PDB file of N, CA, C and O in Angstrom:
ATOM      1  N   UNK A   1      26.169  14.557   2.701  1.00  0.00           N
ATOM      2  CA  UNK A   1      26.169  13.599   1.614  1.00  0.00           C
ATOM      3  C   UNK A   1      26.492  12.207   2.156  1.00  0.00           C
ATOM      4  O   UNK A   1      27.367  12.039   3.007  1.00  0.00           O
ATOM      5  N   UNK A   2      25.782  11.238   1.654  1.00  0.00           N
ATOM      6  CA  UNK A   2      25.986   9.841   2.046  1.00  0.00           C
ATOM      7  C   UNK A   2      26.213   9.046   0.764  1.00  0.00           C
ATOM      8  O   UNK A   2      25.428   9.152  -0.178  1.00  0.00           O
ATOM      9  N   UNK A   3      27.261   8.266   0.723  1.00  0.00           N
ATOM     10  CA  UNK A   3      27.514   7.419  -0.450  1.00  0.00           C
ATOM     11  C   UNK A   3      26.429   6.354  -0.532  1.00  0.00           C
ATOM     12  O   UNK A   3      26.161   5.655   0.445  1.00  0.00           O
ATOM     13  N   UNK A   4      25.813   6.235  -1.687  1.00  0.00           N
ATOM     14  CA  UNK A   4      24.689   5.323  -1.879  1.00  0.00           C
ATOM     15  C   UNK A   4      25.074   3.882  -1.558  1.00  0.00           C
ATOM     16  O   UNK A   4      24.267   3.145  -0.992  1.00  0.00           O
ATOM     17  N   UNK A   5      26.272   3.472  -1.903  1.00  0.00           N
ATOM     18  CA  UNK A   5      26.669   2.081  -1.672  1.00  0.00           C
ATOM     19  C   UNK A   5      26.875   1.756  -0.204  1.00  0.00           C
ATOM     20  O   UNK A   5      27.038   0.586   0.142  1.00  0.00           O
ATOM     21  N   UNK A   6      26.874   2.769   0.683  1.00  0.00           N
ATOM     22  CA  UNK A   6      27.008   2.516   2.120  1.00  0.00           C
ATOM     23  C   UNK A   6      25.653   2.434   2.826  1.00  0.00           C
ATOM     24  O   UNK A   6      25.590   2.123   4.015  1.00  0.00           O
ATOM     25  N   UNK A   7      24.574   2.712   2.099  1.00  0.00           N
ATOM     26  CA  UNK A   7      23.231   2.673   2.684  1.00  0.00           C
ATOM     27  C   UNK A   7      22.751   1.225   2.725  1.00  0.00           C
ATOM     28  O   UNK A   7      22.662   0.565   1.690  1.00  0.00           O
ATOM     29  N   UNK A   8      22.442   0.736   3.929  1.00  0.00           N
ATOM     30  CA  UNK A   8      21.925  -0.631   4.098  1.00  0.00           C
ATOM     31  C   UNK A   8      20.432  -0.675   3.779  1.00  0.00           C
ATOM     32  O   UNK A   8      19.971  -1.511   3.002  1.00  0.00           O
ATOM     33  N   UNK A   9      19.688   0.244   4.397  1.00  0.00           N
ATOM     34  CA  UNK A   9      18.252   0.346   4.155  1.00  0.00           C
ATOM     35  C   UNK A   9      17.777   1.725   4.575  1.00  0.00           C
ATOM     36  O   UNK A   9      18.481   2.461   5.266  1.00  0.00           O
ATOM     37  N   UNK A  10      16.570   2.058   4.144  1.00  0.00           N
ATOM     38  CA  UNK A  10      15.961   3.334   4.506  1.00  0.00           C
ATOM     39  C   UNK A  10      14.593   3.012   5.095  1.00  0.00           C
ATOM     40  O   UNK A  10      13.822   2.238   4.528  1.00  0.00           O
ATOM     41  N   UNK A  11      14.308   3.615   6.234  1.00  0.00           N
ATOM     42  CA  UNK A  11      13.051   3.357   6.935  1.00  0.00           C
ATOM     43  C   UNK A  11      12.207   4.624   6.976  1.00  0.00           C
ATOM     44  O   UNK A  11      12.719   5.700   7.288  1.00  0.00           O
ATOM     45  N   UNK A  12      10.914   4.507   6.663  1.00  0.00           N
ATOM     46  CA  UNK A  12       9.999   5.636   6.718  1.00  0.00           C
ATOM     47  C   UNK A  12       9.624   5.931   8.159  1.00  0.00           C
ATOM     48  O   UNK A  12       9.458   5.022   8.971  1.00  0.00           O
ATOM     49  N   UNK A  13       9.492   7.213   8.463  1.00  0.00           N
ATOM     50  CA  UNK A  13       9.067   7.667   9.785  1.00  0.00           C
ATOM     51  C   UNK A  13       8.272   8.959   9.602  1.00  0.00           C
ATOM     52  O   UNK A  13       8.810  10.057   9.750  1.00  0.00           O
ATOM     53  N   UNK A  14       6.993   8.815   9.279  1.00  0.00           N
ATOM     54  CA  UNK A  14       6.111   9.944   8.971  1.00  0.00           C
ATOM     55  C   UNK A  14       6.676  10.754   7.806  1.00  0.00           C
ATOM     56  O   UNK A  14       6.832  10.220   6.708  1.00  0.00           O
ATOM     57  N   UNK A  15       6.985  12.033   8.026  1.00  0.00           N
ATOM     58  CA  UNK A  15       7.528  12.879   6.959  1.00  0.00           C
ATOM     59  C   UNK A  15       9.050  12.813   6.882  1.00  0.00           C
ATOM     60  O   UNK A  15       9.671  13.553   6.119  1.00  0.00           O
ATOM     61  N   UNK A  16       9.641  11.934   7.665  1.00  0.00           N
ATOM     62  CA  UNK A  16      11.088  11.776   7.701  1.00  0.00           C
ATOM     63  C   UNK A  16      11.458  10.376   7.230  1.00  0.00           C
ATOM     64  O   UNK A  16      10.617   9.482   7.150  1.00  0.00           O
ATOM     65  N   UNK A  17      12.728  10.215   6.925  1.00  0.00           N
ATOM     66  CA  UNK A  17      13.267   8.883   6.651  1.00  0.00           C
ATOM     67  C   UNK A  17      14.527   8.719   7.495  1.00  0.00           C
ATOM     68  O   UNK A  17      15.268   9.673   7.730  1.00  0.00           O
ATOM     69  N   UNK A  18      14.748   7.500   7.937  1.00  0.00           N
ATOM     70  CA  UNK A  18      15.978   7.162   8.659  1.00  0.00           C
ATOM     71  C   UNK A  18      16.835   6.365   7.688  1.00  0.00           C
ATOM     72  O   UNK A  18      16.474   5.255   7.298  1.00  0.00           O
ATOM     73  N   UNK A  19      17.946   6.922   7.308  1.00  0.00           N
ATOM     74  CA  UNK A  19      18.866   6.275   6.374  1.00  0.00           C
ATOM     75  C   UNK A  19      19.913   5.544   7.199  1.00  0.00           C
ATOM     76  O   UNK A  19      20.725   6.163   7.888  1.00  0.00           O
ATOM     77  N   UNK A  20      19.884   4.229   7.120  1.00  0.00           N
ATOM     78  CA  UNK A  20      20.780   3.405   7.932  1.00  0.00           C
ATOM     79  C   UNK A  20      21.983   2.977   7.109  1.00  0.00           C
ATOM     80  O   UNK A  20      21.848   2.308   6.084  1.00  0.00           O
ATOM     81  N   UNK A  21      23.168   3.375   7.574  1.00  0.00           N
ATOM     82  CA  UNK A  21      24.405   2.907   6.965  1.00  0.00           C
ATOM     83  C   UNK A  21      25.004   1.868   7.915  1.00  0.00           C
ATOM     84  O   UNK A  21      24.416   1.583   8.958  1.00  0.00           O
ATOM     85  N   UNK A  22      26.137   1.311   7.581  1.00  0.00           N
ATOM     86  CA  UNK A  22      26.733   0.288   8.429  1.00  0.00           C
ATOM     87  C   UNK A  22      27.050   0.799   9.827  1.00  0.00           C
ATOM     88  O   UNK A  22      26.956   0.040  10.792  1.00  0.00           O
ATOM     89  N   UNK A  23      27.417   2.049   9.954  1.00  0.00           N
ATOM     90  CA  UNK A  23      27.839   2.545  11.254  1.00  0.00           C
ATOM     91  C   UNK A  23      26.929   3.558  11.916  1.00  0.00           C
ATOM     92  O   UNK A  23      27.094   3.837  13.103  1.00  0.00           O
ATOM     93  N   UNK A  24      25.964   4.123  11.183  1.00  0.00           N
ATOM     94  CA  UNK A  24      25.163   5.187  11.779  1.00  0.00           C
ATOM     95  C   UNK A  24      23.809   5.339  11.093  1.00  0.00           C
ATOM     96  O   UNK A  24      23.540   4.753  10.044  1.00  0.00           O
ATOM     97  N   UNK A  25      22.972   6.151  11.730  1.00  0.00           N
ATOM     98  CA  UNK A  25      21.642   6.462  11.207  1.00  0.00           C
ATOM     99  C   UNK A  25      21.578   7.957  10.932  1.00  0.00           C
ATOM    100  O   UNK A  25      21.998   8.768  11.757  1.00  0.00           O
ATOM    101  N   UNK A  26      21.052   8.313   9.774  1.00  0.00           N
ATOM    102  CA  UNK A  26      20.913   9.708   9.382  1.00  0.00           C
ATOM    103  C   UNK A  26      19.428   9.989   9.172  1.00  0.00           C
ATOM    104  O   UNK A  26      18.751   9.251   8.456  1.00  0.00           O
ATOM    105  N   UNK A  27      18.923  11.047   9.788  1.00  0.00           N
ATOM    106  CA  UNK A  27      17.516  11.424   9.657  1.00  0.00           C
ATOM    107  C   UNK A  27      17.419  12.540   8.622  1.00  0.00           C
ATOM    108  O   UNK A  27      18.200  13.491   8.639  1.00  0.00           O
ATOM    109  N   UNK A  28      16.453  12.407   7.725  1.00  0.00           N
ATOM    110  CA  UNK A  28      16.276  13.398   6.654  1.00  0.00           C
ATOM    111  C   UNK A  28      14.797  13.707   6.516  1.00  0.00           C
ATOM    112  O   UNK A  28      13.964  12.805   6.603  1.00  0.00           O
ATOM    113  N   UNK A  29      14.463  14.958   6.304  1.00  0.00           N
ATOM    114  CA  UNK A  29      13.086  15.363   6.052  1.00  0.00           C
ATOM    115  C   UNK A  29      12.780  15.061   4.593  1.00  0.00           C
ATOM    116  O   UNK A  29      13.136  15.834   3.703  1.00  0.00           O
ATOM    117  N   UNK A  30      12.129  13.951   4.355  1.00  0.00           N
ATOM    118  CA  UNK A  30      11.799  13.505   3.003  1.00  0.00           C
ATOM    119  C   UNK A  30      10.833  12.340   3.120  1.00  0.00           C
ATOM    120  O   UNK A  30      10.627  11.805   4.209  1.00  0.00           O
ATOM    121  N   UNK A  31      10.251  11.951   2.022  1.00  0.00           N
ATOM    122  CA  UNK A  31       9.329  10.809   1.993  1.00  0.00           C
ATOM    123  C   UNK A  31      10.042   9.637   1.328  1.00  0.00           C
ATOM    124  O   UNK A  31      10.891   9.816   0.454  1.00  0.00           O
ATOM    125  N   UNK A  32       9.677   8.441   1.760  1.00  0.00           N
ATOM    126  CA  UNK A  32      10.292   7.234   1.208  1.00  0.00           C
ATOM    127  C   UNK A  32      10.040   7.137  -0.295  1.00  0.00           C
ATOM    128  O   UNK A  32      10.918   6.709  -1.043  1.00  0.00           O
ATOM    129  N   UNK A  33       8.848   7.530  -0.739  1.00  0.00           N
ATOM    130  CA  UNK A  33       8.525   7.499  -2.179  1.00  0.00           C
ATOM    131  C   UNK A  33       9.469   8.374  -2.988  1.00  0.00           C
ATOM    132  O   UNK A  33       9.878   7.999  -4.087  1.00  0.00           O
ATOM    133  N   UNK A  34       9.818   9.538  -2.453  1.00  0.00           N
ATOM    134  CA  UNK A  34      10.728  10.446  -3.167  1.00  0.00           C
ATOM    135  C   UNK A  34      12.109   9.827  -3.329  1.00  0.00           C
ATOM    136  O   UNK A  34      12.703   9.885  -4.405  1.00  0.00           O
ATOM    137  N   UNK A  35      12.612   9.237  -2.254  1.00  0.00           N
ATOM    138  CA  UNK A  35      13.940   8.618  -2.335  1.00  0.00           C
ATOM    139  C   UNK A  35      13.914   7.391  -3.247  1.00  0.00           C
ATOM    140  O   UNK A  35      14.860   7.152  -3.996  1.00  0.00           O
ATOM    141  N   UNK A  36      12.848   6.630  -3.183  1.00  0.00           N
ATOM    142  CA  UNK A  36      12.732   5.440  -4.032  1.00  0.00           C
ATOM    143  C   UNK A  36      12.818   5.823  -5.511  1.00  0.00           C
ATOM    144  O   UNK A  36      13.441   5.114  -6.301  1.00  0.00           O
ATOM    145  N   UNK A  37      12.201   6.931  -5.880  1.00  0.00           N
ATOM    146  CA  UNK A  37      12.214   7.393  -7.268  1.00  0.00           C
ATOM    147  C   UNK A  37      13.608   7.848  -7.712  1.00  0.00           C
ATOM    148  O   UNK A  37      13.930   7.797  -8.899  1.00  0.00           O
ATOM    149  N   UNK A  38      14.430   8.289  -6.763  1.00  0.00           N
ATOM    150  CA  UNK A  38      15.767   8.802  -7.094  1.00  0.00           C
ATOM    151  C   UNK A  38      16.845   7.720  -7.117  1.00  0.00           C
ATOM    152  O   UNK A  38      17.887   7.893  -7.750  1.00  0.00           O
ATOM    153  N   UNK A  39      16.596   6.610  -6.429  1.00  0.00           N
ATOM    154  CA  UNK A  39      17.616   5.564  -6.304  1.00  0.00           C
ATOM    155  C   UNK A  39      17.513   4.533  -7.420  1.00  0.00           C
ATOM    156  O   UNK A  39      16.452   4.356  -8.018  1.00  0.00           O
ATOM    157  N   UNK A  40      18.607   3.864  -7.691  1.00  0.00           N
ATOM    158  CA  UNK A  40      18.688   2.852  -8.739  1.00  0.00           C
ATOM    159  C   UNK A  40      17.792   1.657  -8.385  1.00  0.00           C
ATOM    160  O   UNK A  40      18.027   1.006  -7.367  1.00  0.00           O
ATOM    161  N   UNK A  41      16.774   1.353  -9.199  1.00  0.00           N
ATOM    162  CA  UNK A  41      15.870   0.243  -8.900  1.00  0.00           C
ATOM    163  C   UNK A  41      16.529  -1.130  -9.025  1.00  0.00           C
ATOM    164  O   UNK A  41      15.942  -2.134  -8.622  1.00  0.00           O
ATOM    165  N   UNK A  42      17.735  -1.184  -9.577  1.00  0.00           N
ATOM    166  CA  UNK A  42      18.461  -2.459  -9.634  1.00  0.00           C
ATOM    167  C   UNK A  42      19.217  -2.718  -8.337  1.00  0.00           C
ATOM    168  O   UNK A  42      19.682  -3.832  -8.096  1.00  0.00           O
ATOM    169  N   UNK A  43      19.340  -1.681  -7.499  1.00  0.00           N
ATOM    170  CA  UNK A  43      20.062  -1.797  -6.237  1.00  0.00           C
ATOM    171  C   UNK A  43      19.143  -1.683  -5.023  1.00  0.00           C
ATOM    172  O   UNK A  43      19.399  -2.305  -3.992  1.00  0.00           O
ATOM    173  N   UNK A  44      18.075  -0.893  -5.140  1.00  0.00           N
ATOM    174  CA  UNK A  44      17.163  -0.665  -4.025  1.00  0.00           C
ATOM    175  C   UNK A  44      15.774  -1.199  -4.347  1.00  0.00           C
ATOM    176  O   UNK A  44      15.240  -0.968  -5.432  1.00  0.00           O
ATOM    177  N   UNK A  45      15.199  -1.916  -3.386  1.00  0.00           N
ATOM    178  CA  UNK A  45      13.901  -2.542  -3.577  1.00  0.00           C
ATOM    179  C   UNK A  45      12.988  -2.193  -2.405  1.00  0.00           C
ATOM    180  O   UNK A  45      13.398  -2.267  -1.246  1.00  0.00           O
ATOM    181  N   UNK A  46      11.760  -1.815  -2.709  1.00  0.00           N
ATOM    182  CA  UNK A  46      10.760  -1.540  -1.667  1.00  0.00           C
ATOM    183  C   UNK A  46      10.247  -2.886  -1.180  1.00  0.00           C
ATOM    184  O   UNK A  46       9.486  -3.549  -1.885  1.00  0.00           O
ATOM    185  N   UNK A  47      10.653  -3.298   0.013  1.00  0.00           N
ATOM    186  CA  UNK A  47      10.266  -4.615   0.530  1.00  0.00           C
ATOM    187  C   UNK A  47       9.068  -4.536   1.467  1.00  0.00           C
ATOM    188  O   UNK A  47       8.490  -5.559   1.834  1.00  0.00           O
ATOM    189  N   UNK A  48       8.701  -3.324   1.850  1.00  0.00           N
ATOM    190  CA  UNK A  48       7.617  -3.109   2.806  1.00  0.00           C
ATOM    191  C   UNK A  48       7.212  -1.652   2.660  1.00  0.00           C
ATOM    192  O   UNK A  48       7.987  -0.850   2.138  1.00  0.00           O
ATOM    193  N   UNK A  49       6.033  -1.298   3.102  1.00  0.00           N
ATOM    194  CA  UNK A  49       5.616   0.105   2.948  1.00  0.00           C
ATOM    195  C   UNK A  49       6.530   1.051   3.713  1.00  0.00           C
ATOM    196  O   UNK A  49       6.574   2.247   3.424  1.00  0.00           O
ATOM    197  N   UNK A  50       7.254   0.522   4.684  1.00  0.00           N
ATOM    198  CA  UNK A  50       8.138   1.354   5.497  1.00  0.00           C
ATOM    199  C   UNK A  50       9.625   1.147   5.243  1.00  0.00           C
ATOM    200  O   UNK A  50      10.451   1.814   5.865  1.00  0.00           O
ATOM    201  N   UNK A  51       9.982   0.233   4.337  1.00  0.00           N
ATOM    202  CA  UNK A  51      11.401  -0.085   4.148  1.00  0.00           C
ATOM    203  C   UNK A  51      11.813  -0.154   2.684  1.00  0.00           C
ATOM    204  O   UNK A  51      11.124  -0.732   1.843  1.00  0.00           O
ATOM    205  N   UNK A  52      12.946   0.449   2.417  1.00  0.00           N
ATOM    206  CA  UNK A  52      13.596   0.389   1.117  1.00  0.00           C
ATOM    207  C   UNK A  52      14.960  -0.253   1.363  1.00  0.00           C
ATOM    208  O   UNK A  52      15.772   0.288   2.114  1.00  0.00           O
ATOM    209  N   UNK A  53      15.214  -1.392   0.741  1.00  0.00           N
ATOM    210  CA  UNK A  53      16.397  -2.197   1.028  1.00  0.00           C
ATOM    211  C   UNK A  53      17.432  -2.099  -0.084  1.00  0.00           C
ATOM    212  O   UNK A  53      17.100  -2.168  -1.267  1.00  0.00           O
ATOM    213  N   UNK A  54      18.685  -1.939   0.312  1.00  0.00           N
ATOM    214  CA  UNK A  54      19.806  -2.059  -0.617  1.00  0.00           C
ATOM    215  C   UNK A  54      20.087  -3.565  -0.725  1.00  0.00           C
ATOM    216  O   UNK A  54      20.560  -4.169   0.237  1.00  0.00           O
ATOM    217  N   UNK A  55      19.806  -4.167  -1.865  1.00  0.00           N
ATOM    218  CA  UNK A  55      19.910  -5.628  -2.011  1.00  0.00           C
ATOM    219  C   UNK A  55      21.341  -6.130  -1.861  1.00  0.00           C
ATOM    220  O   UNK A  55      21.551  -7.327  -1.659  1.00  0.00           O
ATOM    221  N   UNK A  56      22.317  -5.254  -1.953  1.00  0.00           N
ATOM    222  CA  UNK A  56      23.707  -5.666  -1.734  1.00  0.00           C
ATOM    223  C   UNK A  56      23.963  -6.065  -0.279  1.00  0.00           C
ATOM    224  O   UNK A  56      24.944  -6.746   0.019  1.00  0.00           O
ATOM    225  N   UNK A  57      23.081  -5.641   0.618  1.00  0.00           N
ATOM    226  CA  UNK A  57      23.216  -5.988   2.040  1.00  0.00           C
ATOM    227  C   UNK A  57      22.302  -7.142   2.446  1.00  0.00           C
ATOM    228  O   UNK A  57      22.252  -7.491   3.626  1.00  0.00           O
ATOM    229  N   UNK A  58      21.590  -7.734   1.516  1.00  0.00           N
ATOM    230  CA  UNK A  58      20.704  -8.854   1.818  1.00  0.00           C
ATOM    231  C   UNK A  58      21.524 -10.140   1.925  1.00  0.00           C
ATOM    232  O   UNK A  58      22.179 -10.549   0.966  1.00  0.00           O
ATOM    233  N   UNK A  59      21.483 -10.772   3.094  1.00  0.00           N
ATOM    234  CA  UNK A  59      22.191 -12.034   3.302  1.00  0.00           C
ATOM    235  C   UNK A  59      21.285 -13.214   2.925  1.00  0.00           C
ATOM    236  O   UNK A  59      21.705 -14.143   2.235  1.00  0.00           O
ATOM    237  N   UNK A  60      20.028 -13.152   3.397  1.00  0.00           N
ATOM    238  CA  UNK A  60      19.081 -14.230   3.100  1.00  0.00           C
ATOM    239  C   UNK A  60      17.671 -13.776   3.427  1.00  0.00           C
ATOM    240  O   UNK A  60      17.458 -12.743   4.061  1.00  0.00           O
ATOM    241  N   UNK A  61      16.706 -14.582   2.975  1.00  0.00           N
ATOM    242  CA  UNK A  61      15.292 -14.361   3.279  1.00  0.00           C
ATOM    243  C   UNK A  61      14.820 -15.559   4.084  1.00  0.00           C
ATOM    244  O   UNK A  61      15.042 -16.705   3.693  1.00  0.00           O
ATOM    245  N   UNK A  62      14.169 -15.293   5.208  1.00  0.00           N
ATOM    246  CA  UNK A  62      13.636 -16.366   6.039  1.00  0.00           C
ATOM    247  C   UNK A  62      12.124 -16.266   6.107  1.00  0.00           C
ATOM    248  O   UNK A  62      11.558 -15.173   6.067  1.00  0.00           O
ATOM    249  N   UNK A  63      11.481 -17.414   6.210  1.00  0.00           N
ATOM    250  CA  UNK A  63      10.041 -17.455   6.393  1.00  0.00           C
ATOM    251  C   UNK A  63       9.762 -17.432   7.882  1.00  0.00           C
ATOM    252  O   UNK A  63      10.207 -18.308   8.623  1.00  0.00           O
ATOM    253  N   UNK A  64       9.022 -16.424   8.314  1.00  0.00           N
ATOM    254  CA  UNK A  64       8.690 -16.295   9.732  1.00  0.00           C
ATOM    255  C   UNK A  64       7.417 -17.076  10.044  1.00  0.00           C
ATOM    256  O   UNK A  64       7.386 -17.873  10.981  1.00  0.00           O
ATOM    257  N   UNK A  65       6.375 -16.846   9.260  1.00  0.00           N
ATOM    258  CA  UNK A  65       5.131 -17.607   9.327  1.00  0.00           C
ATOM    259  C   UNK A  65       4.732 -17.916   7.893  1.00  0.00           C
ATOM    260  O   UNK A  65       5.472 -17.623   6.955  1.00  0.00           O
ATOM    261  N   UNK A  66       3.566 -18.505   7.734  1.00  0.00           N
ATOM    262  CA  UNK A  66       3.105 -18.884   6.394  1.00  0.00           C
ATOM    263  C   UNK A  66       3.109 -17.695   5.423  1.00  0.00           C
ATOM    264  O   UNK A  66       3.532 -17.833   4.275  1.00  0.00           O
ATOM    265  N   UNK A  67       2.645 -16.547   5.876  1.00  0.00           N
ATOM    266  CA  UNK A  67       2.540 -15.372   5.010  1.00  0.00           C
ATOM    267  C   UNK A  67       3.536 -14.272   5.340  1.00  0.00           C
ATOM    268  O   UNK A  67       3.450 -13.176   4.787  1.00  0.00           O
ATOM    269  N   UNK A  68       4.466 -14.544   6.219  1.00  0.00           N
ATOM    270  CA  UNK A  68       5.383 -13.516   6.680  1.00  0.00           C
ATOM    271  C   UNK A  68       6.833 -13.916   6.430  1.00  0.00           C
ATOM    272  O   UNK A  68       7.258 -15.023   6.763  1.00  0.00           O
ATOM    273  N   UNK A  69       7.581 -12.989   5.833  1.00  0.00           N
ATOM    274  CA  UNK A  69       8.990 -13.244   5.540  1.00  0.00           C
ATOM    275  C   UNK A  69       9.839 -12.132   6.144  1.00  0.00           C
ATOM    276  O   UNK A  69       9.367 -11.018   6.369  1.00  0.00           O
ATOM    277  N   UNK A  70      11.098 -12.461   6.399  1.00  0.00           N
ATOM    278  CA  UNK A  70      12.054 -11.504   6.942  1.00  0.00           C
ATOM    279  C   UNK A  70      13.284 -11.423   6.047  1.00  0.00           C
ATOM    280  O   UNK A  70      13.776 -12.436   5.551  1.00  0.00           O
ATOM    281  N   UNK A  71      13.768 -10.208   5.852  1.00  0.00           N
ATOM    282  CA  UNK A  71      15.044 -10.007   5.165  1.00  0.00           C
ATOM    283  C   UNK A  71      16.107  -9.953   6.254  1.00  0.00           C
ATOM    284  O   UNK A  71      16.040  -9.117   7.155  1.00  0.00           O
ATOM    285  N   UNK A  72      17.078 -10.841   6.168  1.00  0.00           N
ATOM    286  CA  UNK A  72      18.199 -10.843   7.100  1.00  0.00           C
ATOM    287  C   UNK A  72      19.366 -10.167   6.381  1.00  0.00           C
ATOM    288  O   UNK A  72      19.821 -10.631   5.336  1.00  0.00           O
ATOM    289  N   UNK A  73      19.833  -9.078   6.952  1.00  0.00           N
ATOM    290  CA  UNK A  73      20.900  -8.316   6.313  1.00  0.00           C
ATOM    291  C   UNK A  73      22.270  -8.826   6.756  1.00  0.00           C
ATOM    292  O   UNK A  73      22.385  -9.540   7.752  1.00  0.00           O
ATOM    293  N   UNK A  74      23.285  -8.458   6.018  1.00  0.00           N
ATOM    294  CA  UNK A  74      24.652  -8.859   6.352  1.00  0.00           C
ATOM    295  C   UNK A  74      25.081  -8.250   7.680  1.00  0.00           C
ATOM    296  O   UNK A  74      26.032  -8.725   8.301  1.00  0.00           O
ATOM    297  N   UNK A  75      24.396  -7.212   8.118  1.00  0.00           N
ATOM    298  CA  UNK A  75      24.688  -6.568   9.401  1.00  0.00           C
ATOM    299  C   UNK A  75      24.010  -7.286  10.567  1.00  0.00           C
ATOM    300  O   UNK A  75      24.276  -6.975  11.728  1.00  0.00           O
ATOM    301  N   UNK A  76      23.124  -8.257  10.255  1.00  0.00           N
ATOM    302  CA  UNK A  76      22.378  -8.967  11.284  1.00  0.00           C
ATOM    303  C   UNK A  76      20.987  -8.402  11.523  1.00  0.00           C
ATOM    304  O   UNK A  76      20.175  -9.036  12.196  1.00  0.00           O
ATOM    305  N   UNK A  77      20.702  -7.245  10.995  1.00  0.00           N
ATOM    306  CA  UNK A  77      19.387  -6.612  11.155  1.00  0.00           C
ATOM    307  C   UNK A  77      18.336  -7.429  10.414  1.00  0.00           C
ATOM    308  O   UNK A  77      18.605  -7.965   9.339  1.00  0.00           O
ATOM    309  N   UNK A  78      17.130  -7.524  10.992  1.00  0.00           N
ATOM    310  CA  UNK A  78      16.006  -8.213  10.370  1.00  0.00           C
ATOM    311  C   UNK A  78      14.945  -7.195  10.002  1.00  0.00           C
ATOM    312  O   UNK A  78      14.550  -6.376  10.833  1.00  0.00           O
ATOM    313  N   UNK A  79      14.476  -7.242   8.747  1.00  0.00           N
ATOM    314  CA  UNK A  79      13.444  -6.329   8.266  1.00  0.00           C
ATOM    315  C   UNK A  79      12.261  -7.135   7.763  1.00  0.00           C
ATOM    316  O   UNK A  79      12.449  -8.182   7.143  1.00  0.00           O
ATOM    317  N   UNK A  80      11.044  -6.666   8.018  1.00  0.00           N
ATOM    318  CA  UNK A  80       9.867  -7.374   7.506  1.00  0.00           C
ATOM    319  C   UNK A  80       9.747  -7.201   5.997  1.00  0.00           C
ATOM    320  O   UNK A  80      10.122  -6.171   5.439  1.00  0.00           O
ATOM    321  N   UNK A  81       9.218  -8.229   5.357  1.00  0.00           N
ATOM    322  CA  UNK A  81       8.961  -8.182   3.914  1.00  0.00           C
ATOM    323  C   UNK A  81       7.465  -8.403   3.704  1.00  0.00           C
ATOM    324  O   UNK A  81       6.919  -9.407   4.162  1.00  0.00           O
ATOM    325  N   UNK A  82       6.809  -7.491   3.027  1.00  0.00           N
ATOM    326  CA  UNK A  82       5.384  -7.649   2.718  1.00  0.00           C
ATOM    327  C   UNK A  82       5.221  -8.608   1.540  1.00  0.00           C
ATOM    328  O   UNK A  82       6.199  -8.978   0.891  1.00  0.00           O
ATOM    329  N   UNK A  83       3.996  -8.999   1.275  1.00  0.00           N
ATOM    330  CA  UNK A  83       3.735  -9.894   0.136  1.00  0.00           C
ATOM    331  C   UNK A  83       4.172  -9.253  -1.172  1.00  0.00           C
ATOM    332  O   UNK A  83       4.863  -9.880  -1.974  1.00  0.00           O
ATOM    333  N   UNK A  84       3.772  -8.002  -1.388  1.00  0.00           N
ATOM    334  CA  UNK A  84       4.177  -7.296  -2.614  1.00  0.00           C
ATOM    335  C   UNK A  84       5.681  -7.049  -2.642  1.00  0.00           C
ATOM    336  O   UNK A  84       6.311  -7.114  -3.698  1.00  0.00           O
ATOM    337  N   UNK A  85       6.243  -6.768  -1.486  1.00  0.00           N
ATOM    338  CA  UNK A  85       7.685  -6.555  -1.398  1.00  0.00           C
ATOM    339  C   UNK A  85       8.454  -7.820  -1.770  1.00  0.00           C
ATOM    340  O   UNK A  85       9.500  -7.758  -2.416  1.00  0.00           O
ATOM    341  N   UNK A  86       7.922  -8.964  -1.354  1.00  0.00           N
ATOM    342  CA  UNK A  86       8.573 -10.232  -1.676  1.00  0.00           C
ATOM    343  C   UNK A  86       8.537 -10.478  -3.190  1.00  0.00           C
ATOM    344  O   UNK A  86       9.521 -10.942  -3.767  1.00  0.00           O
ATOM    345  N   UNK A  87       7.422 -10.173  -3.821  1.00  0.00           N
ATOM    346  CA  UNK A  87       7.311 -10.336  -5.287  1.00  0.00           C
ATOM    347  C   UNK A  87       8.304  -9.419  -6.005  1.00  0.00           C
ATOM    348  O   UNK A  87       8.956  -9.833  -6.964  1.00  0.00           O
ATOM    349  N   UNK A  88       8.414  -8.189  -5.544  1.00  0.00           N
ATOM    350  CA  UNK A  88       9.365  -7.233  -6.142  1.00  0.00           C
ATOM    351  C   UNK A  88      10.801  -7.704  -5.948  1.00  0.00           C
ATOM    352  O   UNK A  88      11.626  -7.607  -6.857  1.00  0.00           O
ATOM    353  N   UNK A  89      11.088  -8.210  -4.765  1.00  0.00           N
ATOM    354  CA  UNK A  89      12.437  -8.685  -4.458  1.00  0.00           C
ATOM    355  C   UNK A  89      12.790  -9.897  -5.304  1.00  0.00           C
ATOM    356  O   UNK A  89      13.914 -10.000  -5.796  1.00  0.00           O
ATOM    357  N   UNK A  90      11.846 -10.818  -5.481  1.00  0.00           N
ATOM    358  CA  UNK A  90      12.091 -12.005  -6.316  1.00  0.00           C
ATOM    359  C   UNK A  90      12.386 -11.616  -7.754  1.00  0.00           C
ATOM    360  O   UNK A  90      13.260 -12.205  -8.390  1.00  0.00           O
ATOM    361  N   UNK A  91      11.666 -10.632  -8.272  1.00  0.00           N
ATOM    362  CA  UNK A  91      11.901 -10.168  -9.645  1.00  0.00           C
ATOM    363  C   UNK A  91      13.302  -9.565  -9.789  1.00  0.00           C
ATOM    364  O   UNK A  91      13.983  -9.771 -10.793  1.00  0.00           O
ATOM    365  N   UNK A  92      13.710  -8.821  -8.769  1.00  0.00           N
ATOM    366  CA  UNK A  92      15.006  -8.146  -8.813  1.00  0.00           C
ATOM    367  C   UNK A  92      16.163  -9.139  -8.693  1.00  0.00           C
ATOM    368  O   UNK A  92      17.192  -8.982  -9.350  1.00  0.00           O
ATOM    369  N   UNK A  93      15.990 -10.154  -7.856  1.00  0.00           N
ATOM    370  CA  UNK A  93      17.061 -11.120  -7.650  1.00  0.00           C
ATOM    371  C   UNK A  93      17.039 -12.145  -8.764  1.00  0.00           C
ATOM    372  O   UNK A  93      17.866 -13.057  -8.781  1.00  0.00           O
TER     373      UNK A  93
END
């Protein structure tokens, strides 16, 4: 069991997901879509086809190129944000 509020982000890896907490990574046999449906949409946002972000860990959004944005987390990790992911994130924030 992992406390939801300790999850920074979840990354898709084929039929597995890597659940990243502040101190460790947990691998689970599951699909990102399944976890997205189970998690609170006010706390977790699909920012990319491969990433589900806990917005409580979002420090800022940076523009990398004209069409490319990065989510900078409070942990220092940088995650890519797709165009649709950016629209979803803006609605949530």
